[in-house]
C-alpha positions as CSV (number, residue, x, y, z in Angstrom):
1,X,-0.3,-16.2,-10.1
2,X,-1.2,-13.4,-12.5
3,X,-4.3,-11.7,-11.3
4,X,-3.6,-11.6,-7.5
5,X,-0.9,-9.0,-8.1
6,X,-3.5,-6.6,-9.5
7,X,-5.6,-7.2,-6.4
8,X,-2.7,-6.4,-4.2
9,X,-2.2,-3.1,-6.1
10,X,-5.9,-2.2,-5.7
11,X,-5.6,-3.1,-2.0
12,X,-2.9,-0.4,-1.5
13,X,-5.2,2.2,-3.1
14,X,-8.1,1.0,-0.8
15,X,-5.9,1.1,2.3
16,X,-4.7,4.6,1.6
17,X,-8.3,5.8,1.8
18,X,-8.8,4.5,5.3
19,X,-10.7,1.8,7.2
20,X,-13.5,-0.5,6.4
21,X,-17.2,0.2,6.5
22,X,-20.5,-0.9,4.9
23,X,-20.8,-3.0,1.7
24,X,-20.1,-1.4,-1.6
25,X,-21.0,-2.7,-5.1
26,X,-18.4,-3.1,-7.9
27,X,-18.8,-3.4,-11.7
28,X,-15.9,-4.4,-14.0
29,X,-16.0,-2.5,-17.3
30,X,-13.1,-4.1,-19.0
31,X,-10.7,-7.0,-18.4
32,X,-8.0,-7.4,-21.0
33,X,-4.9,-9.6,-20.9
34,X,-1.9,-10.4,-23.0
35,X,0.9,-12.8,-22.3
36,X,4.3,-13.9,-23.8
37,X,3.8,-16.9,-26.0
38,X,7.0,-18.8,-25.0
39,X,5.9,-19.0,-21.4
40,X,2.1,-19.6,-21.7
41,X,-0.8,-20.3,-23.9
42,X,-4.6,-20.4,-23.9
43,X,-5.0,-17.3,-21.8
44,X,-8.6,-16.3,-21.1
45,X,-9.8,-13.3,-19.1
46,X,-13.6,-12.8,-18.7
47,X,-16.1,-10.7,-16.8
48,X,-19.0,-12.7,-15.4
49,X,-22.2,-12.3,-13.4
50,X,-25.4,-10.4,-14.1
51,X,-23.9,-7.3,-12.6
52,X,-20.4,-7.8,-14.1
53,X,-19.0,-8.2,-10.6
54,X,-17.1,-11.5,-11.2
55,X,-13.9,-12.2,-13.0
56,X,-12.6,-15.5,-14.4
57,X,-9.0,-16.1,-15.5
58,X,-7.2,-19.2,-16.8
59,X,-3.8,-19.9,-18.4
60,X,-1.7,-22.8,-19.3
61,X,2.0,-22.3,-18.2
62,X,4.4,-23.9,-20.6
63,X,7.5,-23.2,-18.4
64,X,8.0,-23.0,-14.6
65,X,8.6,-19.6,-13.2
66,X,11.1,-19.4,-10.3
67,X,10.5,-15.7,-9.7
68,X,8.1,-13.0,-10.6
69,X,8.8,-9.3,-10.6
70,X,5.7,-7.1,-10.6
71,X,5.2,-3.5,-11.7
72,X,1.8,-1.8,-10.8
73,X,0.4,1.5,-11.8
74,X,-2.9,2.8,-10.5
75,X,-4.6,5.7,-12.2
76,X,-8.0,7.3,-11.5
77,X,-10.5,9.8,-12.9
78,X,-13.7,11.2,-11.5
79,X,-15.5,12.0,-14.8
80,X,-15.6,10.1,-18.1
81,X,-14.5,13.2,-20.0
82,X,-11.2,13.4,-18.0
83,X,-7.9,11.7,-18.7
84,X,-6.7,9.1,-16.3
85,X,-4.1,10.5,-13.9
86,X,-1.5,8.3,-12.2
87,X,-2.1,8.0,-8.5
88,X,1.0,5.9,-7.7
89,X,3.1,3.1,-9.1
90,X,5.5,0.7,-7.5
91,X,7.5,-2.5,-8.1
92,X,7.7,-5.6,-5.8
93,X,8.7,-9.2,-5.6
94,X,5.6,-11.2,-6.4
95,X,6.8,-14.4,-4.8
96,X,7.6,-12.8,-1.5
97,X,4.2,-11.0,-1.4
98,X,2.4,-14.3,-2.2
99,X,4.1,-16.1,0.7
100,X,3.8,-13.3,3.2
101,X,0.2,-12.1,2.6
102,X,-1.3,-15.6,3.2
103,X,0.0,-15.4,6.8
104,X,-1.4,-12.0,7.6
105,X,-4.8,-10.8,8.8
106,X,-5.0,-7.4,7.0
107,X,-7.2,-5.9,4.3
108,X,-4.6,-7.0,1.8
109,X,-4.8,-10.6,3.0
110,X,-8.6,-10.5,2.8
111,X,-8.5,-9.3,-0.8
112,X,-5.8,-11.8,-1.7
113,X,-7.9,-14.7,-0.2
114,X,-11.0,-13.5,-2.0
115,X,-9.1,-13.8,-5.3
116,X,-7.6,-17.3,-4.7
117,X,-10.6,-18.7,-2.9
118,X,-11.7,-20.6,-6.1
119,X,-8.4,-21.2,-7.7
120,X,-5.6,-23.8,-7.9
121,X,-2.9,-21.2,-7.6
122,X,0.3,-22.5,-5.9
123,X,1.0,-20.8,-2.5
124,X,4.7,-20.2,-3.1
125,X,7.3,-20.0,-5.9
126,X,8.5,-21.5,-8.1
127,X,5.3,-21.6,-10.1
128,X,5.2,-25.0,-11.8
129,X,4.1,-25.4,-15.4
130,X,0.5,-26.4,-16.0
131,X,-3.0,-25.2,-16.0
132,X,-3.9,-22.4,-13.5
133,X,-7.4,-21.0,-13.0
134,X,-9.2,-18.3,-11.0
135,X,-13.0,-18.6,-11.0
136,X,-15.8,-16.3,-9.9
137,X,-13.4,-13.7,-8.3
138,X,-15.4,-11.3,-6.2
139,X,-13.9,-8.7,-3.9
140,X,-17.1,-6.7,-3.2
141,X,-17.3,-7.9,0.4
142,X,-13.9,-6.4,1.3
143,X,-14.2,-3.1,-0.5
144,X,-14.7,0.0,1.8
145,X,-18.0,1.8,1.2
146,X,-16.4,5.3,1.4
147,X,-14.7,5.1,-1.9
148,X,-16.1,8.0,-4.1
149,X,-17.8,7.4,-7.4
150,X,-14.9,7.1,-9.7
151,X,-13.1,5.0,-12.3
152,X,-9.9,3.3,-11.5
153,X,-7.5,1.8,-14.0
154,X,-4.8,-0.6,-13.0
155,X,-1.9,-1.7,-15.2
156,X,0.1,-4.6,-14.1
157,X,3.3,-5.8,-15.8
158,X,4.6,-9.2,-14.6
159,X,8.1,-10.1,-15.6
160,X,10.5,-13.1,-15.2
161,X,14.2,-12.3,-15.6
162,X,16.2,-15.1,-17.2
163,X,19.9,-15.0,-16.2
164,X,20.9,-16.0,-19.7
165,X,18.9,-13.2,-21.4
166,X,19.7,-9.5,-21.2
167,X,16.0,-8.7,-21.6
168,X,13.0,-9.3,-19.3
169,X,10.0,-11.2,-20.6
170,X,6.9,-9.2,-19.8
171,X,3.4,-10.3,-19.2
172,X,0.7,-7.6,-19.4
173,X,-2.7,-7.3,-17.7
174,X,-4.8,-4.2,-18.2
175,X,-8.0,-3.6,-16.2
176,X,-10.5,-0.8,-15.8
177,X,-12.4,-0.8,-12.5
178,X,-15.6,1.2,-12.0
179,X,-17.1,1.6,-8.5
180,X,-20.7,2.9,-8.8
181,X,-22.2,4.9,-5.9
182,X,-24.6,2.5,-4.3
183,X,-25.9,2.3,-0.7
184,X,-24.7,4.2,2.3
185,X,-21.2,5.6,2.4
186,X,-18.9,6.5,5.3
187,X,-18.1,10.1,6.0
188,X,-15.9,11.7,3.4
189,X,-15.1,15.3,2.6
190,X,-16.9,16.4,-0.6
191,X,-15.0,19.5,-0.9
192,X,-11.6,19.9,-2.7
193,X,-10.0,20.8,0.6
194,X,-7.9,18.3,2.5
195,X,-8.9,17.2,5.9
196,X,-7.0,18.6,8.9
197,X,-4.7,16.4,11.0
198,X,-4.4,16.5,14.8
199,X,-1.8,14.4,16.6
200,X,-3.0,13.2,20.0
201,X,0.2,11.4,21.1
202,X,3.7,10.8,20.0
203,X,6.1,8.6,22.0
204,X,9.5,7.0,21.4
205,X,11.6,4.3,23.0
206,X,15.2,3.7,22.1
207,X,17.8,1.0,22.6
208,X,20.3,2.5,25.1
209,X,23.1,0.4,23.7
210,X,22.9,2.1,20.4
211,X,21.1,5.4,21.1
212,X,21.8,8.3,23.4
213,X,19.6,11.3,24.1
214,X,16.4,11.6,22.2
215,X,13.2,13.7,21.9
216,X,9.8,13.0,20.3
217,X,7.1,15.7,20.7
218,X,4.1,17.4,19.2
219,X,4.3,21.1,18.8
220,X,2.3,23.0,21.4
221,X,1.2,25.7,19.1
222,X,0.3,23.4,16.2
223,X,-0.9,19.9,16.9
224,X,-0.5,18.9,13.3
225,X,3.3,19.1,13.4
226,X,5.8,16.7,15.1
227,X,9.5,16.9,15.7
228,X,12.1,14.4,16.8
229,X,15.8,14.2,17.7
230,X,18.1,11.1,18.1
231,X,21.7,10.6,19.0
232,X,23.4,7.6,17.3
233,X,26.2,6.2,19.5
234,X,27.5,4.1,16.7
235,X,27.6,4.3,12.9
236,X,25.0,2.4,11.0
237,X,25.7,0.7,7.7
238,X,22.3,-0.9,7.1
239,X,18.9,-0.1,8.5
240,X,15.3,-1.2,8.0
241,X,12.1,0.5,9.1
242,X,8.7,-1.2,9.7
243,X,5.6,0.9,9.3
244,X,2.2,-0.3,10.7
245,X,-1.1,1.5,10.3
246,X,-4.1,0.7,12.5
247,X,-7.6,1.9,11.8
248,X,-10.8,1.5,13.9
249,X,-13.4,-0.9,12.5
250,X,-17.1,-0.4,13.3
251,X,-19.3,-1.1,15.2
252,X,-17.0,-1.3,18.3
253,X,-14.2,0.8,16.9
254,X,-11.6,-1.8,17.6
255,X,-8.2,-1.1,16.0
256,X,-7.2,-3.5,13.2
257,X,-3.9,-3.5,11.3
258,X,-4.4,-2.3,7.8
259,X,-0.8,-1.8,6.6
260,X,2.4,-3.6,7.5
261,X,5.4,-2.4,5.5
262,X,9.1,-3.3,5.9
263,X,11.3,-0.7,4.1
264,X,15.1,-0.8,3.5
265,X,15.9,2.7,4.6
266,X,19.1,2.9,2.5
267,X,17.0,2.2,-0.7
268,X,14.3,4.5,0.7
269,X,16.8,7.4,0.8
270,X,17.6,6.8,-2.9
271,X,14.0,7.3,-3.9
272,X,13.6,3.7,-5.1
273,X,10.2,3.2,-3.6
274,X,7.0,4.2,-5.5
275,X,4.6,3.4,-2.7
276,X,2.2,6.2,-1.9
277,X,2.9,6.3,1.8
278,X,6.7,6.3,1.2
279,X,6.4,9.3,-1.1
280,X,4.2,11.1,1.5
281,X,6.9,10.5,4.2
282,X,9.7,11.7,1.9
283,X,7.9,15.0,1.1
284,X,6.9,15.5,4.7
285,X,10.5,15.1,5.9
286,X,11.8,17.7,3.5
287,X,15.1,17.7,1.6
288,X,17.4,18.2,4.6
289,X,15.9,15.5,6.7
290,X,15.7,13.1,3.7
291,X,19.4,13.5,3.2
292,X,19.9,12.3,6.8
293,X,18.4,9.0,5.9
294,X,21.2,8.1,3.6
295,X,23.5,5.1,4.3
296,X,26.0,4.5,5.7
297,X,25.0,6.8,8.7
298,X,27.8,8.1,10.9
299,X,27.3,8.4,14.6
300,X,26.0,11.8,15.8
301,X,22.9,13.8,16.5
302,X,20.1,13.8,13.9
303,X,17.1,16.2,14.0
304,X,13.8,15.9,12.2
305,X,12.0,19.2,12.9
306,X,8.5,20.5,12.0
307,X,7.3,17.4,10.1
308,X,3.9,18.1,8.6
309,X,2.2,15.2,6.9
310,X,-1.3,16.7,6.4
311,X,-0.5,18.9,3.4
312,X,0.8,15.9,1.5
313,X,-2.1,13.5,2.1
314,X,-4.6,12.6,-0.7
315,X,-7.6,14.9,-0.7
316,X,-10.1,12.0,-0.7
317,X,-9.2,10.5,2.7
318,X,-12.1,9.9,5.1
319,X,-12.5,11.4,8.6
320,X,-11.0,8.8,11.0
321,X,-8.8,8.2,13.9
322,X,-5.7,6.1,13.4
323,X,-2.6,4.7,15.1
324,X,0.9,4.3,13.6
325,X,3.9,2.2,14.8
326,X,7.3,2.9,13.3
327,X,10.3,0.8,14.2
328,X,13.9,1.3,13.1
329,X,16.3,-1.6,13.3
330,X,19.6,-3.0,12.1
331,X,20.2,-6.7,11.3
332,X,21.3,-7.3,14.9
333,X,19.3,-4.9,17.1
334,X,16.4,-2.5,17.3
335,X,17.2,1.2,17.5
336,X,13.9,3.2,17.8
337,X,10.3,2.3,18.5
338,X,7.8,5.1,17.8
339,X,4.1,5.3,18.3
340,X,1.6,7.9,17.1
341,X,-2.1,8.5,17.6
342,X,-3.8,10.9,15.3
343,X,-7.2,11.9,13.8
344,X,-8.2,13.3,10.4
345,X,-11.1,15.7,10.6
346,X,-13.0,18.4,8.7
347,X,-12.0,21.7,10.2
348,X,-15.1,23.4,8.9
349,X,-17.3,21.2,11.1
350,X,-17.7,21.7,14.8
351,X,-15.6,19.2,16.8
352,X,-17.1,17.5,19.8
């Protein structure tokens, strides 16, 4: 109930860096927990194992928790002498994530299942009062090997909002994660330069009952830039977008789904999402295009020109091909289905 939300946060960081490769070792340097006394007691957080690669957590809940709101902040540094710098932060509904992730087959679900493998955690909310434990938590087998030698710090605040109280009751968990550089690693760029992006294909399909003319294309003179244009035949008051990222997994390079997000576009346009991918998309769209995402959306022609994502991507991404599916839909019908196929590569190397 408590620790899995940290794992989900770390999973987002891992997913951002790409696909899955050979085994990587992990060592926990610190595992510190604090909890609000009225809700729980006898909280224990321990690092275990000869290599400090296991975690144990147990807590006795004194009250049932009908809901859990989770805030996560991931920070990183490459040298011990450096200050930790925030990589990203976000807030999510813990109960919803707990119920959804168990049904998926993604890296997030594998991390989640590794955490709850030896625990008696309930699979859905409300979380009943009583003793909850997580024993011998090990996520080494699902950590990609291409992560660079670095220290990661994750801060997780879990809160339960009582309707009768004007204040949230917060639970705190602070962890420092250290990933030593062991074994073989996948290809990563060791320079400070970002990898180049090449789009191989970009296609769109629209619902003719709701959309008129449309265009989706890659620029001929710059394959890293895409543009699109859509005519809305009716006004839209509410819209969601699904975002799916697929990465090839060795040895056969079969594509596997790594990210599956569902975003409320109206909230998205207000800047209420702290997810790394969301912020990348917002910056890539630019101020003019971002304003066009606001709700309600009148009927008319909307253009999103010269979208360049490459300059906003993190510098530590690995060289890899990838596929993206983006779908826009209302509560009653789909509007747009878009598919992209791209590749991240080091421009300084000779391409085959």
